[in-house]
C-alpha positions as CSV (number, residue, x, y, z in Angstrom):
1,M,0.0,0.0,0.0
2,A,2.7,2.4,1.0
3,V,4.6,1.8,-2.3
4,G,1.4,2.4,-4.2
5,F,0.8,5.7,-2.6
6,L,4.5,6.8,-3.3
7,I,4.1,5.8,-7.0
8,E,0.9,7.9,-7.1
9,A,2.6,10.8,-5.5
10,V,5.7,10.7,-7.8
11,A,3.5,10.4,-10.8
12,L,1.3,13.4,-9.8
13,G,4.3,15.4,-9.2
14,V,5.6,14.7,-12.7
15,M,2.2,15.5,-14.1
16,V,2.3,19.0,-12.3
17,A,5.9,19.7,-13.6
18,A,5.4,18.2,-17.1
19,D,5.6,20.6,-20.1
20,D,5.4,17.8,-22.6
21,L,2.1,15.9,-23.5
22,V,4.0,12.6,-23.9
23,L,5.5,12.9,-20.4
24,F,2.1,13.9,-18.9
25,V,0.5,10.9,-20.3
26,G,3.4,8.6,-19.3
27,A,3.0,9.8,-15.8
28,A,-0.8,9.3,-15.9
29,L,-0.1,5.7,-16.8
30,V,2.3,5.3,-14.0
31,Y,-0.3,6.9,-11.7
32,G,-2.7,4.1,-12.8
33,I,-0.2,1.5,-11.7
34,G,0.0,3.1,-8.3
35,L,-3.8,3.5,-8.1
36,G,-4.3,-0.3,-8.9
37,S,-1.9,-1.2,-6.1
38,V,-3.5,1.0,-3.5
39,D,-6.9,-0.3,-4.6
40,A,-6.0,-3.9,-4.3
41,A,-4.0,-3.4,-1.0
42,C,-6.9,-1.5,0.6
43,N,-9.3,-4.4,-0.2
44,M,-6.7,-6.8,1.2
45,Q,-6.4,-4.8,4.4
46,G,-10.2,-4.7,4.6
47,A,-10.4,-8.3,4.5
48,L,-8.0,-8.7,7.2
49,A,-9.6,-6.1,9.3
50,E,-13.0,-7.9,8.9
51,A,-11.6,-11.3,9.8
52,K,-10.0,-9.6,12.9
53,A,-13.1,-7.8,14.0
54,S,-15.5,-10.8,13.2
55,R,-18.1,-8.5,12.1
56,P,-18.9,-6.5,8.8
57,V,-16.7,-3.5,8.2
58,F,-16.3,-3.2,4.3
59,G,-19.5,-1.0,4.0
60,R,-17.9,1.6,6.3
61,L,-14.4,1.3,4.5
62,Y,-16.0,1.9,1.1
63,A,-18.1,4.8,2.6
64,A,-14.8,6.4,3.5
65,Y,-13.6,6.0,0.0
66,T,-16.8,7.6,-1.4
67,A,-16.6,10.5,1.0
68,A,-12.9,11.1,0.0
69,A,-13.9,11.2,-3.6
70,I,-16.5,13.8,-2.9
71,L,-14.0,15.7,-0.8
72,G,-11.5,15.7,-3.5
73,A,-14.2,17.0,-6.0
74,V,-15.1,19.8,-3.5
75,A,-11.4,20.8,-3.1
76,T,-10.8,20.9,-6.7
77,A,-13.9,23.1,-7.1
78,A,-12.5,25.4,-4.3
79,V,-9.2,25.7,-6.2
80,L,-11.0,26.8,-9.2
81,W,-13.2,29.1,-7.4
82,L,-10.2,30.8,-5.7
83,R,-8.6,31.1,-9.2
84,L,-5.5,29.2,-8.1
85,P,-3.6,27.2,-10.8
86,A,-5.6,24.3,-11.8
87,L,-2.8,21.9,-11.1
88,S,-2.7,23.0,-7.4
89,A,-5.1,20.3,-6.6
90,I,-3.0,17.7,-8.2
91,A,0.2,18.9,-6.4
92,G,-1.9,18.8,-3.1
93,A,-3.0,15.3,-3.8
94,A,0.8,14.3,-4.4
95,V,1.7,15.7,-1.0
96,F,-1.1,14.0,0.7
97,G,-0.1,10.7,-1.0
98,V,3.4,11.0,0.6
99,V,1.7,11.6,4.0
100,V,-0.5,8.6,3.7
101,A,2.4,6.4,2.7
102,G,4.3,7.3,5.8
103,L,1.3,6.8,7.9
104,S,0.5,3.3,6.4
105,V,4.1,2.2,7.3
106,T,4.0,3.7,10.8
107,F,0.6,2.6,11.8
108,G,0.0,-0.4,9.6
109,D,-1.9,-3.3,11.2
110,P,0.6,-5.9,12.5
111,Y,-2.0,-8.6,11.9
112,I,-1.0,-8.9,8.4
113,T,2.5,-10.3,9.5
114,V,0.6,-13.1,11.4
115,R,-1.2,-14.0,8.1
116,T,2.0,-14.3,6.3
117,G,4.2,-16.1,8.8
118,A,5.8,-19.5,8.3
119,D,2.8,-21.5,9.4
120,Q,0.5,-19.7,7.0
121,D,3.0,-20.2,4.2
122,K,2.9,-24.0,4.8
123,R,-0.8,-23.9,4.6
124,R,-0.7,-21.7,1.5
125,H,1.2,-24.1,-0.4
126,R,-1.4,-27.0,0.4
127,E,-4.5,-24.8,-0.4
128,C,-5.5,-24.2,-4.0
129,L,-7.1,-21.0,-4.9
130,P,-11.0,-21.1,-5.0
131,V,-11.4,-20.4,-8.7
132,R,-15.3,-20.8,-8.7
133,G,-15.6,-18.5,-5.8
134,I,-13.3,-15.9,-7.4
135,V,-15.3,-15.9,-10.7
136,L,-18.6,-15.7,-8.8
137,T,-17.7,-12.9,-6.4
138,G,-15.7,-11.1,-9.3
139,S,-18.7,-11.3,-11.4
140,L,-20.7,-9.3,-8.7
141,V,-18.1,-6.7,-8.8
142,F,-18.0,-6.6,-12.6
143,A,-21.7,-5.9,-12.7
144,A,-21.5,-3.2,-10.1
145,F,-18.7,-1.4,-11.9
146,V,-20.4,-1.6,-15.2
147,V,-23.2,0.3,-13.7
148,D,-20.8,2.8,-11.8
149,S,-18.8,3.6,-14.8
150,A,-21.8,4.0,-17.2
151,V,-23.4,6.5,-14.7
152,A,-20.1,8.3,-14.1
153,S,-19.3,8.6,-17.9
154,W,-22.7,9.2,-19.4
155,S,-25.2,10.5,-16.9
156,T,-24.3,14.2,-17.2
157,L,-24.1,14.1,-21.1
158,Y,-27.4,12.3,-21.4
159,L,-29.1,14.9,-19.2
160,R,-27.6,17.9,-20.9
161,D,-27.5,16.9,-24.6
162,G,-30.0,13.9,-24.7
163,L,-32.7,15.4,-22.6
164,A,-31.8,19.1,-23.0
165,S,-31.4,19.9,-19.3
166,S,-29.9,23.0,-18.3
167,P,-26.2,23.1,-17.3
168,T,-27.2,23.6,-13.7
169,V,-29.5,20.4,-13.6
170,A,-27.3,18.1,-15.7
171,P,-24.8,17.2,-13.0
172,F,-27.5,16.3,-10.4
173,G,-27.8,12.8,-12.0
174,Y,-24.3,11.9,-11.0
175,A,-24.7,13.8,-7.7
176,A,-27.7,11.9,-6.8
177,Y,-26.0,8.6,-7.7
178,L,-23.0,9.4,-5.4
179,A,-25.4,10.4,-2.6
180,V,-27.0,6.9,-2.7
181,V,-23.8,5.2,-3.1
182,L,-22.6,6.9,0.2
183,L,-25.8,6.1,2.1
184,G,-25.8,2.5,0.8
185,R,-22.2,1.9,2.0
186,L,-23.1,3.6,5.5
187,A,-26.1,1.2,5.7
188,A,-24.4,-2.0,4.3
189,D,-22.8,-3.2,7.5
190,P,-25.9,-3.0,9.8
191,M,-28.0,-4.6,6.9
192,V,-25.6,-7.5,6.6
193,L,-25.8,-8.0,10.3
194,G,-29.6,-7.9,10.3
195,W,-30.4,-9.5,6.9
196,G,-27.3,-11.4,5.9
197,R,-25.0,-10.7,3.0
198,K,-27.1,-12.4,0.3
199,T,-30.3,-10.5,0.9
200,T,-28.3,-7.2,1.3
201,G,-26.8,-7.8,-2.2
202,V,-30.1,-8.6,-3.7
203,V,-31.7,-5.4,-2.4
204,G,-28.8,-3.4,-4.0
205,V,-29.0,-5.1,-7.2
206,G,-32.9,-4.8,-7.3
207,M,-32.9,-1.1,-6.6
208,A,-30.1,-0.5,-9.3
209,L,-31.9,-2.7,-11.9
210,A,-35.2,-0.5,-11.4
211,G,-33.1,2.7,-11.7
212,C,-31.5,1.4,-15.2
213,L,-34.9,0.6,-16.4
214,I,-36.3,3.9,-15.5
215,V,-33.6,5.6,-17.3
216,A,-34.1,3.5,-20.3
217,A,-37.8,3.7,-20.3
218,V,-38.6,7.3,-19.4
219,A,-37.0,10.1,-21.3
220,A,-37.5,13.0,-18.8
221,P,-34.9,14.8,-16.7
222,A,-36.6,14.1,-13.3
223,A,-37.0,10.5,-14.0
224,A,-33.4,10.1,-15.2
225,V,-32.2,11.7,-12.0
226,A,-34.3,9.4,-10.0
227,G,-33.1,6.4,-12.0
228,F,-29.4,7.3,-11.6
229,A,-30.0,7.7,-7.8
230,L,-31.5,4.3,-7.5
231,A,-28.5,2.8,-9.6
232,G,-26.2,3.9,-6.8
233,A,-27.5,1.1,-4.6
234,V,-25.4,-1.5,-6.4
235,A,-22.1,0.2,-5.7
236,G,-23.4,1.1,-2.3
237,L,-24.5,-2.4,-1.2
238,L,-23.2,-5.0,-3.4
239,V,-19.5,-4.0,-3.7
240,P,-18.9,-4.3,0.0
241,V,-20.7,-7.7,0.2
242,A,-18.8,-9.1,-2.7
243,F,-15.4,-8.3,-1.1
244,S,-16.6,-9.5,2.2
245,W,-17.4,-12.8,0.6
246,A,-14.0,-12.9,-1.3
247,G,-12.1,-12.3,1.8
248,E,-13.4,-15.6,3.4
249,L,-12.9,-17.8,0.4
250,S,-9.4,-18.8,1.3
251,P,-8.2,-17.1,4.6
252,A,-4.6,-18.3,4.2
253,R,-4.5,-16.7,0.6
254,S,-6.9,-13.9,1.1
255,D,-4.5,-11.4,-0.5
256,E,-4.2,-13.5,-3.6
257,V,-8.0,-13.9,-3.8
258,I,-8.7,-10.3,-3.3
259,A,-6.2,-9.3,-5.9
260,R,-7.8,-11.4,-8.5
261,V,-11.4,-10.3,-7.6
262,N,-10.2,-6.7,-7.7
263,L,-9.4,-7.1,-11.4
264,F,-13.0,-7.6,-12.3
265,N,-13.8,-3.9,-11.4
266,Y,-11.6,-2.7,-14.2
267,G,-13.2,-4.8,-16.7
268,G,-16.6,-3.6,-15.5
269,A,-15.4,0.0,-15.8
270,I,-14.3,-0.4,-19.4
271,V,-17.5,-2.1,-20.5
272,G,-19.6,0.6,-18.7
273,A,-17.7,3.5,-20.1
274,V,-17.0,2.3,-23.7
275,A,-19.6,-0.2,-24.7
276,L,-22.6,1.8,-23.6
277,G,-21.4,4.8,-25.6
278,V,-20.7,2.6,-28.8
279,L,-24.2,1.0,-28.6
280,A,-26.0,4.3,-28.1
281,G,-24.3,6.1,-30.9
282,N,-25.5,9.5,-29.9
283,A,-26.5,11.4,-26.8
284,A,-30.2,11.1,-27.5
285,N,-30.0,7.3,-27.4
286,L,-28.0,7.1,-24.2
287,G,-30.9,6.3,-22.2
288,Y,-31.7,3.1,-24.1
289,G,-28.0,2.3,-23.7
290,F,-28.7,1.8,-19.9
291,V,-30.3,-1.5,-20.8
292,L,-26.7,-2.8,-21.0
293,P,-26.0,-2.3,-17.3
294,G,-29.4,-3.5,-16.7
295,L,-28.5,-6.8,-18.3
296,A,-25.3,-7.0,-16.1
297,L,-27.5,-6.6,-13.1
298,V,-29.8,-9.4,-14.3
299,A,-26.7,-11.7,-14.6
300,A,-25.8,-10.6,-10.9
301,I,-29.0,-11.9,-9.7
302,G,-28.3,-15.2,-11.2
303,V,-24.9,-15.2,-9.5
304,L,-26.4,-14.4,-6.3
305,R,-28.7,-17.3,-6.4
306,M,-25.7,-19.5,-7.0
307,I,-24.0,-18.3,-3.8
308,T,-24.9,-20.8,-1.1
309,Q,-23.4,-22.0,2.2
310,G,-20.7,-24.5,1.6
311,A,-17.6,-26.0,3.2
312,G,-15.3,-26.7,0.2
313,P,-12.5,-24.4,-0.8
314,D,-14.5,-23.6,-3.9
315,S,-17.8,-22.6,-2.2
316,V,-18.8,-19.2,-1.6
317,G,-20.9,-17.5,1.3
318,V,-21.2,-18.2,4.9
319,E,-24.9,-17.9,5.1
320,A,-27.8,-19.1,3.1
321,S,-29.9,-16.0,3.8
């Protein structure tokens, strides 16, 4: 995690100082490597924290992630409002990355050293990776990020150009989406305690599916904003549940399992951002394009039905609810 934050910080610093487009793009690619490392490491640490706490924590961890994204957007807006150089926000993020890298080394959870000790290494060599479980939980993550990327990439454009909303109204689709994502993640842990992970995941998928269908079926700004808001439930509820499941697939190799499941979110992000736009063809048809994330959610319902209680290394889930 610390190395990932340092890679991000260095890349951001180069982006601030770069006076050449090739150098800037190269630094952005390196930043992506750091971001991927931090993303996977945070989920690994979350799995360890949840195992140590013996209670759901992923919802709150992802809520912090969403809150940080909102704070970053607000900070960037403040920089522009104060008429500071636009790259000031990136420079500030680079400094913050160095600070967090130092904090993660200084205050990192020593529990991880227990999980990678000699005894665990012996068990690790004997235990195969749970491929079926990785594919199932990864599929849930994939579906959630198809929706997430589709809304992030196309909601504002659809409201502004497809539905002729005012520039003031157009961003509200994504804002409503983020609000529900944050609320969902804050509610995820209590819901898992009360209803179980499977039911919590079904609620998130069902709400998001309804939202995508509303966007596709009703070409009106108010309906689109409401639909985008409902779509936020899948990232709010299903993503924490999926990574919680993944962390229990193979406790001795949870870091490797999480790293593999984490890859599915990038595939989902690419499909949501690219395929929807290709299928729609123009802004007016973007609403119909939200049938695509809807289909991903229908597939996720099928995956949730397959997740049952089991004792084998390839099984997924710890409750049948």
